[in-house]
Each structure stands twice: as C-alpha cells, then as structure tokens.
LUMBA-454921 format. One record per atom (N, C-alpha, C): residue number from 1; residue in one letter; atom name; x, y negated, z. Coordinates in steps of 0.2 Angstrom, whole numbers. Each point is the difference from the previous one (the first is absolute). Layout:
BEGIN
+-----+------+------+-------+-------+-------+
: pos : code : site :    c1 :    c2 :    c3 :
+-----+------+------+-------+-------+-------+
: NUM :    A :   CA :     X :     Y :     Z :
...
+-----+------+------+-------+-------+-------+
This chain:
BEGIN
+-----+------+------+-------+-------+-------+
: pos : code : site :    c1 :    c2 :    c3 :
+-----+------+------+-------+-------+-------+
:   1 :    X :    N :    16 :    10 :    22 :
:   1 :    X :   CA :    -3 :    -6 :    -2 :
:   1 :    X :    C :     5 :    -3 :    -6 :
:   2 :    X :    N :     6 :     1 :     1 :
:   2 :    X :   CA :     5 :    -3 :    -5 :
:   2 :    X :    C :    -1 :     3 :    -7 :
:   3 :    X :    N :    -1 :     6 :     0 :
:   3 :    X :   CA :    -1 :     3 :    -7 :
:   3 :    X :    C :    -7 :    -2 :    -3 :
:   4 :    X :    N :    -5 :    -1 :     4 :
:   4 :    X :   CA :    -6 :    -3 :    -3 :
:   4 :    X :    C :     1 :    -7 :    -2 :
:   5 :    X :    N :     4 :    -4 :     3 :
:   5 :    X :   CA :     1 :    -7 :    -2 :
:   5 :    X :    C :     4 :     0 :    -7 :
:   6 :    X :    N :     5 :     4 :     0 :
:   6 :    X :   CA :     4 :     1 :    -6 :
:   6 :    X :    C :    -5 :     2 :    -6 :
:   7 :    X :    N :    -4 :     5 :     1 :
:   7 :    X :   CA :    -5 :     2 :    -5 :
:   7 :    X :    C :    -5 :    -6 :    -2 :
:   8 :    X :    N :    -2 :    -4 :     5 :
:   8 :    X :   CA :    -4 :    -5 :    -1 :
:   8 :    X :    C :     3 :    -6 :    -5 :
:   9 :    X :    N :     7 :    -1 :     2 :
:   9 :    X :   CA :     3 :    -5 :    -4 :
:   9 :    X :    C :     2 :     3 :    -7 :
:  10 :    X :    N :     0 :     6 :    -1 :
:  10 :    X :   CA :     1 :     3 :    -7 :
:  10 :    X :    C :    -6 :    -1 :    -4 :
:  11 :    X :    N :    -6 :     2 :     3 :
:  11 :    X :   CA :    -6 :    -1 :    -3 :
:  11 :    X :    C :    -2 :    -7 :    -2 :
:  12 :    X :    N :     1 :    -5 :     5 :
:  12 :    X :   CA :    -1 :    -7 :    -1 :
:  12 :    X :    C :     5 :    -3 :    -6 :
:  13 :    X :    N :     6 :     3 :     0 :
:  13 :    X :   CA :     4 :    -2 :    -5 :
:  13 :    X :    C :    -2 :     1 :    -7 :
:  14 :    X :    N :    -3 :     6 :    -1 :
:  14 :    X :   CA :    -2 :     3 :    -6 :
:  14 :    X :    C :    -7 :    -4 :    -2 :
:  15 :    X :    N :    -4 :    -2 :     5 :
:  15 :    X :   CA :    -6 :    -3 :    -1 :
:  15 :    X :    C :     1 :    -7 :    -2 :
:  16 :    X :    N :     4 :    -4 :     3 :
:  16 :    X :   CA :     1 :    -7 :    -1 :
:  16 :    X :    C :     5 :    -2 :    -5 :
:  17 :    X :    N :     6 :     4 :     0 :
:  17 :    X :   CA :     6 :    -1 :    -4 :
:  17 :    X :    C :     0 :     4 :    -6 :
:  18 :    X :    N :    -4 :     5 :     0 :
:  18 :    X :   CA :     0 :     5 :    -6 :
:  18 :    X :    C :     7 :     4 :    -1 :
:  19 :    X :    N :     3 :     1 :     6 :
:  19 :    X :   CA :     6 :     3 :     0 :
:  19 :    X :    C :     3 :     1 :     7 :
:  20 :    X :    N :     5 :     3 :     1 :
:  20 :    X :   CA :     3 :     1 :     7 :
:  20 :    X :    C :     5 :    -5 :     1 :
:  21 :    X :    N :    -1 :    -5 :     4 :
:  21 :    X :   CA :     4 :    -5 :     1 :
:  21 :    X :    C :     1 :    -1 :     8 :
:  22 :    X :    N :     6 :    -1 :     2 :
:  22 :    X :   CA :     1 :    -1 :     8 :
:  22 :    X :    C :     0 :     6 :     4 :
:  23 :    X :    N :    -1 :     6 :    -3 :
:  23 :    X :   CA :     0 :     6 :     4 :
:  23 :    X :    C :     5 :     4 :    -3 :
:  24 :    X :    N :     6 :     1 :     4 :
:  24 :    X :   CA :     5 :     4 :    -3 :
:  24 :    X :    C :     2 :     5 :     6 :
:  25 :    X :    N :     6 :     3 :    -1 :
:  25 :    X :   CA :     2 :     5 :     4 :
:  25 :    X :    C :     1 :    -2 :     7 :
:  26 :    X :    N :     2 :    -6 :     1 :
:  26 :    X :   CA :     1 :    -3 :     7 :
:  26 :    X :    C :    -7 :    -1 :     4 :
:  27 :    X :    N :    -5 :    -1 :    -3 :
:  27 :    X :   CA :    -7 :    -1 :     3 :
:  27 :    X :    C :    -2 :     7 :     2 :
:  28 :    X :    N :     1 :     5 :    -4 :
:  28 :    X :   CA :    -2 :     7 :     2 :
:  28 :    X :    C :     4 :     3 :     6 :
:  29 :    X :    N :     7 :    -2 :    -1 :
:  29 :    X :   CA :     5 :     3 :     5 :
:  29 :    X :    C :    -2 :    -4 :     7 :
:  30 :    X :    N :    -1 :    -6 :     0 :
:  30 :    X :   CA :    -2 :    -4 :     6 :
:  30 :    X :    C :    -6 :     3 :     3 :
:  31 :    X :    N :    -5 :     2 :    -4 :
:  31 :    X :   CA :    -7 :     2 :     3 :
:  31 :    X :    C :     2 :     7 :     3 :
:  32 :    X :    N :     4 :     4 :    -3 :
:  32 :    X :   CA :     1 :     7 :     3 :
:  32 :    X :    C :     4 :    -1 :     6 :
:  33 :    X :    N :     5 :    -4 :     0 :
:  33 :    X :   CA :     5 :    -1 :     6 :
:  33 :    X :    C :    -4 :    -3 :     6 :
:  34 :    X :    N :    -4 :    -5 :    -1 :
:  34 :    X :   CA :    -3 :    -3 :     5 :
:  34 :    X :    C :    -5 :     5 :     4 :
:  35 :    X :    N :    -3 :     4 :    -4 :
:  35 :    X :   CA :    -4 :     5 :     3 :
:  35 :    X :    C :     4 :     5 :     4 :
:  36 :    X :    N :     5 :     2 :    -2 :
:  36 :    X :   CA :     4 :     5 :     4 :
:  36 :    X :    C :     3 :    -3 :     6 :
:  37 :    X :    N :     3 :    -6 :    -1 :
:  37 :    X :   CA :     3 :    -4 :     6 :
:  37 :    X :    C :    -6 :    -1 :     5 :
:  38 :    X :    N :    -6 :    -2 :    -2 :
:  38 :    X :   CA :    -5 :    -1 :     5 :
:  38 :    X :    C :    -2 :     6 :     4 :
:  39 :    X :    N :     0 :     6 :    -4 :
:  39 :    X :   CA :    -2 :     6 :     4 :
:  39 :    X :    C :     5 :     2 :     5 :
:  40 :    X :    N :     7 :    -2 :    -1 :
:  40 :    X :   CA :     5 :     2 :     5 :
:  40 :    X :    C :     0 :    -5 :     6 :
:  41 :    X :    N :    -2 :    -6 :    -2 :
:  41 :    X :   CA :     1 :    -6 :     6 :
:  41 :    X :    C :    -7 :     0 :     4 :
:  42 :    X :    N :    -5 :     1 :    -3 :
:  42 :    X :   CA :    -7 :    -1 :     3 :
:  42 :    X :    C :     0 :     4 :     7 :
:  43 :    X :    N :     1 :     6 :     0 :
:  43 :    X :   CA :     0 :     4 :     7 :
:  43 :    X :    C :     4 :    -4 :     5 :
:  44 :    X :    N :     6 :    -2 :    -2 :
:  44 :    X :   CA :     5 :    -3 :     5 :
:  44 :    X :    C :    -3 :    -6 :     2 :
:  45 :    X :    N :    -3 :    -4 :    -4 :
:  45 :    X :   CA :    -3 :    -7 :     2 :
:  45 :    X :    C :    -6 :     1 :     4 :
:  46 :    X :    N :    -4 :     5 :    -1 :
:  46 :    X :   CA :    -6 :     1 :     4 :
:  46 :    X :    C :     3 :     2 :     7 :
:  47 :    X :    N :     5 :     4 :     1 :
:  47 :    X :   CA :     2 :     2 :     6 :
:  47 :    X :    C :     3 :    -6 :     4 :
:  48 :    X :    N :     4 :    -4 :    -3 :
:  48 :    X :   CA :     3 :    -6 :     3 :
:  48 :    X :    C :    -5 :    -5 :     2 :
:  49 :    X :    N :    -5 :    -1 :    -5 :
:  49 :    X :   CA :    -5 :    -5 :     2 :
:  49 :    X :    C :    -4 :     2 :     6 :
:  50 :    X :    N :    -1 :     7 :     1 :
:  50 :    X :   CA :    -4 :     2 :     5 :
:  50 :    X :    C :     4 :    -1 :     7 :
:  51 :    X :    N :     6 :     1 :     0 :
:  51 :    X :   CA :     4 :    -1 :     6 :
:  51 :    X :    C :     1 :    -8 :     1 :
:  52 :    X :    N :     0 :    -4 :    -5 :
:  52 :    X :   CA :     1 :    -7 :     1 :
:  52 :    X :    C :    -7 :    -3 :     3 :
:  53 :    X :    N :    -5 :     3 :    -3 :
:  53 :    X :   CA :    -7 :    -3 :     2 :
:  53 :    X :    C :    -3 :     2 :     7 :
:  54 :    X :    N :     3 :     5 :     2 :
:  54 :    X :   CA :    -2 :     3 :     7 :
:  54 :    X :    C :     3 :    -5 :     5 :
:  55 :    X :    N :    -5 :    -3 :     4 :
:  55 :    X :   CA :     2 :    -4 :     5 :
:  55 :    X :    C :     0 :     3 :     7 :
+-----+------+------+-------+-------+-------+
C-alpha cells in the first residue's frame, strides 16, 4: 500500500505541478520501511490480540 501511495503522489505531482515536488528519497524509504515493519509486527499483534480478547 505504501508503494502505491508513493506512486500516486509522484503521478499527481507531475499532473498538477508539472514536476516532481515533495517526493524525495525520504518518502520512498518511509514507504518501504513501513511495509517491512508492519509485516514483522502484524503476526505478533494478531497473536496478542487473540489472547487479550478471549474472555
């Protein structure tokens, strides 16, 4: 999802601003890192929430 949003922001930047503005290496790095971190954390959160929600 993060990569798609970065791609969308690049496209919109070219359409409306006629150049690449506001999307730099930090944006791309953040999109990649958020995806990797969420893949690592998601299974652990599902397991923990399953234990917490069982009554």
